[in-house]
N, C-alpha and C positions, 0 to 999 in steps of 0.2 A: 501460399503453401496451405493445405488444409491440415489442421493439427489432428494428431491421432491421440485420442483419449483412451488410456489404458487403466483399467481398473486396478487397485492395490490388491494384492493377494494377502497382505497381513490383515489380521482380524483382531477385533477387541472382544473381550467377555461379553456375552450377550446382556447380562443383566446391568453391567456398568454402562454398556453403550445405550440401553433404554433410558436408564436414569440420566445420563448426560443429554441424550436427545430430548428428554422432557424438559429439562433445564433450559437447553438451547431454544427451544420453541417459545418458552416464556421470555427469555431474553431477547429473541428477534421480534416478538410481538411489541416489545417496548422500543426498540431501536429503529424501527421502520419508520422513515420520515413520511410526511405528507408528499403525495406525488404532484399535486398542483397548488401552488402557493404564491402569492403576490411578492414581488421583491420589496426591499426596504427602501421606499422613496427613490432617491437618485442615486443611492448607493446599494447595489443588490448584494455587496458583501457585508453589509452592516450588522447582519446577524450571525456571521461566522466567526468563531466557532462556540457560541454561548450556548449553554445548555448540554454540555457533553454528558452530564449524569443524567441520561434519559431513562435509565433503569433504576427502580427503586433500590435503595442501598441494601434492603433485607434481601432481596432477590440475589444481588451481588454477592452478599455474605453467604447465602445458602449455596451458591454456585462454586464458590472460591475452592473448597477442598476438591471438587471434581474437575477443577480447571484443566488439567492434562487431558482426561478423558473427554470432556467437552470439546477442547481443541481439536482432538483427533477425529471426533464425530463430524464436527463442523468442516474440516478440511477434506473429508471424504464425500460429502453430500453434494452431488452435481446433477441437476436434470436436464441440462441443455448446454450446447456450446455457447461461446460468446458470439456476439453478432459481428465482432470484427473477424473471428476465425474464418479462414477460407476466403476472405475477400481480397483479391488480388490486388486492386488499387490501394486499399488500406496497407497491406503489408509492404507495398512498394514505397508509400509515402514514409512509413515508419523507418524502413531500411534506409531510405535515403537521407532521412533526417538524423538518425542516431549517430553520436559521436561517444568515444570512450568516456566514461563517468557520468553521462546523462542518467538522470533519474526518471523512472517511468511510474506514474501513479495510475492505478487501474481501478475500474469498477466492473463488476459483472453480478447482475440479479439472476443469473441462471445457476448460482451455486448458494449454498446456505451461508456461507462467510460473507456474502454481500448483503446479508439482512441482519447480521448480528452487532454491528457497530454503527453508531450514527455517523451521517454525513453521506457525502457522495463517493469518495475514494477511500476504501478501508485498507488498501495495500500499496506498498512501494517497492520497487526493485531498482538496482542500478545496472546500467549497461557496462559490462567490464570492457569488452571489445574482443576482436578476433586476434590471432596470432599476429597478423600482419600489422594491425592497428597498435597492439602492445609493444611490438618491435619498434615501430615507428615512435612511440612514446618513450622508448628506451628503459622499458621495465620488464621485458620478457624474460630476461636471465636472472631477474631478482630472485633470491632464495625463497621468498614467499610464494612464487608462482611455480617453482619447479615441480612440487607435488601435484599440480593441477594442470599441467600443460597438455597432457593427453585429452583431459575432458574438455578443455577449451578448443582444442584441435577437432574434437568430435562435435562441436557446435554449441556447447555449454558456454554461452557468452554473458549470462546475466548472474548476478549475485542477488539473492533474496533470502529472508528469513521467514520461515512459516512453520507449521507443526512438525516438520521434518527437520528443523534446526537450520542453521545458516549453511546454505549449499549453493552450487552452480546449477543453472537451469536453462533449458533451450527456449528460443524465441516462441516455439509454438506452444509452450507451456504458459509462459509469462503473458503472453498477448492473446491468450484464448479468453477474451473479455468482451464487454459491451462498449467500454469507454477507455481511452488512454490520453493522458496528458505528459508530454515530454518536457522535463525541466533541465536547464543547463546553467552551470555558474558562468557568470559573465567576466569575472576578473581574476580567474585562477591562472596562475603561472604554470609552466611546464613542470617545475619542481613540485609545486602543490599538487598538480594531477597524478604525478609519480608517487608521492606520499599517500594520496588517498587511494590509489590502486592497490599499492602494497598492503595499506591497512585493511582493505576490504578482504584480500586474500588471507591475511593473517586471522580473521575471523571466521574463515570457512570452518566448518565442524562443530562450532560452538552451539549449545542448545537454546532452543526457543523459550522466550518469556511468555508463558501462559497466563501469568498474572499482570502483564502489561505495566510493570514497575520501572519507570525509567531511571531509577536510582540503583537498581539491581545490575551491577556491572558483570555478573557472571552469566546472565542470560539475557539475550536480545530479542526484541520484536521488530517488526519490518522498518519502522521509520526510526526506531532506536538505533539500529544498524547504520543507517545513513548518518545519523547525528554523530555516533561514536567514531565512524571513519573519517568524517568530514566536519569537524567542529568549526570551521572558519565560515560555514554557510549561514550562521546566525539564525538557525531555525528557533522558532518560537515553541515554548512548551507551556502547559497549563496542568494545574491540579484537577484531578477528578477521583473521587473516591479515596482521597488521601494519598494519591501517588502522582508522580510526574508523567504525562504523557506528551506524545508528539503526534498531532493529527495530520493525515495526509491532505485533508481539506485546507487546514490552515497553511500547510507548506505552500500550496498552490495559490491560495488567496494572497499571502504575503509576497510571492512571486508577482502576481499581478499588480499588486500595490507597491511594489518595489520596497518592501520592509525586510527583505532577506537578499542573499547574493545570488538568487536564481531568478531565471527568466523563463517564461513559457515559450517554447519554440513550436509546438504542434499540438493540437487538440482534436481528436477524432472520437466520434460517437455513432453507435449503430442502434437501430430500432426493429430489426427484423425485416424492413422494407428496404434496407440499404444503409450505407455509410455516409455521414455528413463530416465536413470539416468547417464548422461554424464560426471558429475564431474566438478571440479571448473574451469579447464581450459576452457572447453567449455562455462562455465557460464560467464567467463571473455570476451570470444569472442562474445557471444551473447549480452552482455551489450554494448560492444565496437562497434558493428555493428549497434545498435540502435541509436547510437550517431554520426555517420557519418555525414559530410555536405551534404546537398543537395540542389538542385535549384527547385523553383516552383514559382507559382503565389502569394504566401503569404508572400514574403519578408523574407524567411528563412535566417538565417546568423548564423555563428559559434561565432561571438563575444557576450559578455553578460553573465551574471551570475557568478560573481566572488565569489569563494568559500572562506568560512571562517571557518576553523575548530575550535572548542571550546573543 
């Protein structure tokens, strides 16, 4: 199925948008990883996810007051569809693989948001499930789902947090990307999955955390939403710029290394010439390459970002 990209009719004040865009360009220049880098010896994941503070602290501080404006600018700048979009075989594989509560981490270099955060996978969403699947799980009639049943029936089967807040999304929106990795909890009981689904539904409508502060419980960014709804996943967090963050790359790397309760069940990537299913070894190499040290004018460094598994 080919996604239909519809431009938003909402507008930002021109001056604020231009200031935000200027700051975004500075941030993205610092966050962009090297495209070709050798792996760390025998362990390609050894460098993940050190050096999360790739942007100088002074630039982050400068951008902080304008974070909501920057977030809206970033979210709206798209110059091409994702390489997986419209690929029938890719959509078939994803559809056949997905189960309720699977987590999808995605990457797209055809949108500005894919260049403003370090690492390979800057965004995560959760597949909530169809009406049939949620009935099978025994959660469809739960009070948290009643206000959202019409949207789910209309095809909005993913939950994500982005600049529009926490909301339901269609597959053609979430999967309009270049790469996707699907993660699944391996030891969750039916009751655990029911609680997780209900908790995700309760968060719908909450605002997005443009400051990426994992200790601010009133606003959520994408991976923080996953952590809030499913604390039993043992997701690692780390400090960056004095805040607790949860990185999509680290979520995947720990799943590959069996350090959390997730496992990778599918990895697809496109490059403009087609879509490949390269497997977990290639996924590890791709993540590792995104975290290789580099030099540049933004003060990039390897140090920083101490991990704290929970």
